[in-house]
N, C-alpha and C positions, 0 to 999 in steps of 0.2 A: 496860185491860180484861184480866181474868184468863181465859185460854183453858183452862188446865189446873190441876188440883190434884193433888198427889202422894198416891197411895193409901196410902202408908206414913206420912208425917209430916203430911199434910193441909195443908201450906203451898203457896203458889202456885209454879208452875213458870214462870219468866220466860222471855221470848223468847230471851235470850242463854244460857240454861242448856241443857245437854245432858240428854236424857231418854229413857226407854225406855217403849214401849207394850206391854202384855201383853194378848193376846186371850184371853178366857175364854168357852168355850162351855158353857152350862148349860141344858139343856132345861126346867128348872124355872123359868126366868125368863119365865114367861108366854108362851112361844113366840117370844120376840124373837130367839132364836138367840144371837148373840155379844154380849158386853159387853167393854168395853175399860177398862183401868186404866193410869194413867201414873205413873211413878216418876222421881225425880231419878237421873241416871246417875252424876254426879260426887259425891264426898264433900264435905261442908261443911268449912270451915276447922277444923282441929284434930281431924277425925274420920278414921278409917282406911277406912271403907266408905261408899259411897253408899246411898241408900234402896233402890235395886234390889237391891244385893248383900245388904243387911240382910234384905230380904224373902225372897231366895233362901235365906239361911242359916236363917231361921225355918221356911220350908217344908221344908227338909231335916231339921231337928230334929223337926218334927212327923211327917214320914214315918218317921223312924227310931224314934220313941217308939211310934207306933201301928202299926208294921209287925207282921204276924202272925209 
């Protein structure tokens, strides 16, 4: 049974894999309050960054591009 999917790469997060959970609060989500996203914490073989780190890099790039 797949308990979690990575919000970055969309593949399953297996029980033996390390992962990160991000809590997102968005009042526009029909009043449900918080939403959670899971990401792979460790890089896959041959990669330098894990999905969480890649997500963080993309967020920082977006902030720097759209910063006033």
